[in-house]
TIDREN-973535 format. One record per residue (C-alpha): x, y, z; residue in one letter; residue number from 1. Coordinates in steps of 0.2 Angstrom, whole numbers, plus 5000, padded with zeros to 4 digits. Example, Ala and Ser with C-alpha at 12.3 -4.5 7.8 and 13.67 -1.06 7.14 Angstrom:
# residues 2
     c1     c2     c3   type   seq
   5062   4978   5039      A     1
   5068   4995   5036      S     2
***
This chain:
# residues 313
     c1     c2     c3   type   seq
   4890   5448   5038      M     1
   4893   5432   5048      A     2
   4899   5434   5066      P     3
   4917   5432   5069      A     4
   4925   5421   5082      G     5
   4934   5430   5097      P     6
   4952   5435   5096      I     7
   4962   5424   5108      P     8
   4969   5439   5118      I     9
   4965   5444   5136      D    10
   4960   5462   5132      T    11
   4957   5465   5151      D    12
   4974   5461   5157      S    13
   4985   5458   5142      P    14
   5004   5455   5143      S    15
   5015   5470   5142      P    16
   5022   5464   5125      I    17
   5004   5462   5118      I    18
   4999   5479   5124      T    19
   5014   5487   5116      E    20
   5011   5479   5100      L    21
   4992   5483   5098      I    22
   4996   5501   5102      Y    23
   5011   5502   5091      R    24
   5005   5493   5076      L    25
   4993   5502   5064      K    26
   4978   5494   5055      V    27
   4988   5496   5039      R    28
   5002   5485   5046      D    29
   4990   5470   5048      V    30
   4977   5472   5034      M    31
   4976   5461   5019      T    32
   4980   5473   5004      R    33
   4975   5462   4990      E    34
   4957   5464   4992      V    35
   4945   5453   4981      R    36
   4931   5464   4976      T    37
   4915   5465   4965      C    38
   4910   5479   4954      S    39
   4893   5487   4953      V    40
   4889   5478   4937      D    41
   4892   5460   4945      D    42
   4879   5448   4950      T    43
   4876   5439   4966      V    44
   4883   5423   4957      R    45
   4899   5433   4952      D    46
   4901   5437   4971      A    47
   4898   5419   4976      Q    48
   4911   5413   4963      Q    49
   4924   5425   4969      T    50
   4921   5419   4987      M    51
   4922   5401   4982      K    52
   4938   5404   4972      R    53
   4947   5413   4985      N    54
   4940   5404   5001      G    55
   4933   5419   5008      I    56
   4915   5423   5015      T    57
   4913   5441   5011      G    58
   4917   5453   4996      V    59
   4917   5472   4996      P    60
   4907   5480   4982      V    61
   4916   5495   4974      V    62
   4914   5508   4961      D    63
   4932   5511   4956      G    64
   4940   5512   4973      T    65
   4925   5519   4981      R    66
   4916   5507   4993      L    67
   4898   5505   4991      L    68
   4894   5490   5002      G    69
   4899   5472   5006      I    70
   4891   5456   5001      V    71
   4892   5440   5012      S    72
   4887   5422   5011      M    73
   4871   5426   5021      D    74
   4867   5438   5007      D    75
   4871   5425   4994      V    76
   4859   5413   5003      I    77
   4846   5426   5003      R    78
   4847   5429   4985      A    79
   4846   5410   4982      L    80
   4830   5409   4992      E    81
   4823   5423   4981      D    82
   4828   5414   4966      A    83
   4839   5430   4961      A    84
   4856   5423   4961      I    85
   4859   5431   4944      D    86
   4852   5447   4950      G    87
   4863   5463   4953      P    88
   4874   5461   4968      V    89
   4869   5479   4973      T    90
   4852   5473   4977      E    91
   4858   5461   4991      Y    92
   4874   5469   4997      M    93
   4874   5477   5015      T    94
   4876   5496   5012      R    95
   4878   5502   5030      S    96
   4896   5496   5032      V    97
   4907   5499   5047      I    98
   4924   5503   5041      V    99
   4941   5506   5049      L   100
   4954   5518   5043      E   101
   4972   5513   5039      D   102
   4980   5524   5051      D   103
   4970   5519   5066      M   104
   4980   5509   5080      P   105
   4977   5490   5079      L   106
   4968   5492   5096      S   107
   4953   5499   5086      F   108
   4953   5484   5074      G   109
   4953   5472   5089      I   110
   4939   5482   5098      S   111
   4928   5483   5082      Y   112
   4930   5464   5080      L   113
   4925   5461   5098      E   114
   4911   5473   5098      K   115
   4902   5470   5081      Y   116
   4907   5452   5079      R   117
   4908   5454   5060      Y   118
   4920   5443   5050      G   119
   4929   5457   5042      R   120
   4930   5476   5040      F   121
   4935   5486   5025      P   122
   4949   5498   5027      V   123
   4949   5515   5019      L   124
   4963   5528   5017      D   125
   4962   5546   5021      A   126
   4954   5549   5004      G   127
   4940   5536   5008      K   128
   4947   5524   4995      N   129
   4947   5505   4999      L   130
   4964   5500   5002      V   131
   4962   5484   5012      G   132
   4952   5472   5023      I   133
   4955   5466   5040      I   134
   4950   5450   5049      T   135
   4953   5442   5065      S   136
   4965   5430   5056      R   137
   4975   5444   5050      D   138
   4977   5451   5067      I   139
   4982   5434   5075      I   140
   4995   5431   5062      I   141
   5002   5448   5063      A   142
   5004   5447   5082      L   143
   5012   5430   5081      L   144
   5025   5436   5069      L   145
   5028   5452   5079      E   146
   5030   5442   5095      I   147
   5042   5430   5087      N   148
   5052   5445   5082      K   149
   5052   5452   5099      E   150
   5057   5435   5107      V   151
   5072   5434   5094      Q   152
   5077   5452   5098      R   153
   5076   5448   5117      F   154
   5087   5432   5115      E   155
   5099   5441   5104      D   156
   5102   5457   5115      S   157
   5095   5455   5132      T   158
   5111   5454   5141      R   159
   5129   5456   5137      R   160
   5143   5456   5151      A   161
   5161   5455   5153      E   162
   5173   5455   5168      T   163
   5191   5461   5169      H   164
   5199   5458   5186      G   165
   5188   5467   5199      R   166
   5180   5477   5186      G   167
   5165   5473   5175      F   168
   5154   5479   5161      R   169
   5135   5475   5159      L   170
   5123   5480   5145      E   171
   5104   5477   5145      Y   172
   5091   5480   5133      T   173
   5074   5488   5138      T   174
   5057   5487   5129      R   175
   5042   5498   5131      R   176
   5030   5493   5144      F   177
   5040   5477   5148      D   178
   5038   5479   5167      F   179
   5040   5461   5171      E   180
   5058   5461   5165      M   181
   5063   5479   5171      A   182
   5075   5478   5186      G   183
   5086   5464   5179      R   184
   5101   5475   5177      L   185
   5099   5483   5194      S   186
   5098   5465   5202      T   187
   5113   5459   5192      E   188
   5123   5475   5196      T   189
   5120   5473   5215      K   190
   5125   5455   5214      K   191
   5142   5459   5206      L   192
   5145   5474   5217      L   193
   5142   5463   5233      K   194
   5154   5450   5226      E   195
   5167   5464   5226      R   196
   5163   5469   5244      N   197
   5158   5487   5240      L   198
   5150   5496   5254      P   199
   5131   5493   5256      P   200
   5128   5512   5254      K   201
   5137   5513   5237      T   202
   5128   5497   5231      I   203
   5111   5505   5236      R   204
   5115   5521   5226      R   205
   5120   5511   5211      V   206
   5105   5500   5212      A   207
   5093   5515   5213      V   208
   5101   5524   5198      A   209
   5101   5508   5187      T   210
   5083   5503   5192      Y   211
   5076   5521   5189      E   212
   5085   5523   5172      L   213
   5079   5505   5167      E   214
   5061   5510   5172      M   215
   5062   5527   5164      N   216
   5065   5519   5147      Q   217
   5051   5506   5150      V   218
   5038   5519   5154      V   219
   5043   5534   5143      H   220
   5053   5527   5128      S   221
   5051   5515   5114      V   222
   5066   5505   5122      G   223
   5084   5507   5123      G   224
   5100   5501   5132      T   225
   5107   5504   5149      V   226
   5126   5500   5152      R   227
   5135   5499   5168      V   228
   5154   5499   5170      A   229
   5163   5497   5186      F   230
   5181   5503   5185      D   231
   5191   5500   5202      P   232
   5206   5510   5196      A   233
   5195   5525   5192      A   234
   5185   5522   5208      G   235
   5168   5524   5200      Q   236
   5153   5516   5193      V   237
   5147   5524   5176      E   238
   5129   5521   5170      I   239
   5124   5526   5153      V   240
   5106   5525   5147      A   241
   5102   5528   5129      T   242
   5084   5526   5122      D   243
   5077   5528   5104      R   244
   5065   5542   5107      G   245
   5053   5550   5107      P   246
   5063   5562   5118      G   247
   5059   5573   5133      I   248
   5051   5589   5128      E   249
   5056   5599   5143      N   250
   5071   5592   5152      V   251
   5071   5605   5166      D   252
   5053   5600   5170      E   253
   5057   5582   5169      A   254
   5070   5584   5183      L   255
   5056   5591   5195      N   256
   5050   5578   5207      E   257
   5032   5572   5203      G   258
   5033   5578   5185      Y   259
   5027   5564   5173      S   260
   5020   5561   5156      T   261
   5015   5543   5160      A   262
   4998   5538   5154      N   263
   4984   5533   5165      E   264
   4987   5514   5161      W   265
   5005   5515   5167      V   266
   5000   5525   5183      R   267
   4986   5512   5187      S   268
   5000   5499   5188      L   269
   5010   5510   5201      G   270
   5023   5517   5189      F   271
   5026   5534   5181      G   272
   5026   5544   5198      A   273
   5039   5556   5191      G   274
   5053   5552   5203      M   275
   5065   5542   5191      G   276
   5076   5556   5185      L   277
   5076   5566   5201      P   278
   5080   5550   5211      N   279
   5094   5546   5199      T   280
   5102   5563   5200      R   281
   5100   5563   5219      R   282
   5111   5547   5221      V   283
   5124   5551   5208      S   284
   5140   5561   5210      D   285
   5139   5567   5192      T   286
   5123   5568   5181      F   287
   5121   5573   5163      D   288
   5106   5572   5152      I   289
   5103   5576   5133      S   290
   5087   5573   5124      S   291
   5080   5576   5106      S   292
   5065   5568   5097      P   293
   5078   5554   5091      D   294
   5081   5549   5109      G   295
   5088   5553   5127      T   296
   5105   5549   5134      T   297
   5108   5550   5153      V   298
   5126   5548   5159      R   299
   5129   5547   5178      V   300
   5144   5542   5189      T   301
   5145   5536   5207      I   302
   5161   5536   5216      S   303
   5167   5520   5224      T   304
   5181   5517   5238      P   305
   5198   5518   5230      Q   306
   5205   5506   5243      E   307
   5201   5488   5245      E   308
   5186   5487   5257      P   309
   5186   5476   5272      H   310
   5178   5459   5272      E   311
   5160   5461   5279      P   312
   5159   5454   5297      V   313
***
């Protein structure tokens, strides 16, 4: 098979969005499902005509749905040199074919393309049937489409805010591994509380809770929302963090300082030390958590002064 060009992704230090996508997407989500194939009875000329008609440079050779090999333009040229263009395709196909499985993470497809430099890889299902083919073009198009979706979701639901008198409500959306944007809600909340002249100690407590709950979703969930509501009449700030899973297997353990299920990559970035929930509980006046495989909800309140605070000196 002809060598493939490199995929234009920095695999040494990819952006958090790219990292999340290449681990979330499966090969089946990216591969081309309508595969042009040759049968064991076809000639090399038949394979060459299939490539020409479809603008491709390689064709899998199958017996039913069972993959026998793959024939490329290099193989066609070799048959031409042997004056055997009308000979059986099985005599010129490559039999030792490196394949991908459809349930592999997309990261495997990217690493295979970079390692072997082939133009395409057949994709098999659990029953070893040919179900697709994947190229660097398939991966680039899929990632671009997914990134566009992520950008649209980000623009649609990144921040919603409303104020009523001295009170306010904020809602931010979090995404898995989006470390660059985590902390926005904490920063915005601090700004609004400072404008309302709340005591610095109270502001710090709220900032710690919002930041830890944001970061907890970024590290451990697939994403969610964190909502902050300041109600001067009730004398409290309420923070509600709700994610979309996968949930916490043992909530009691997760509340112990230093307990963490973060992977090594996250830890190497300096996150996932296992202090998020314990820190949040420590700075809160009330703390409640519920979790299932469908998601986790953390609800906390932090008391604020009932009376109007003095202007800072």
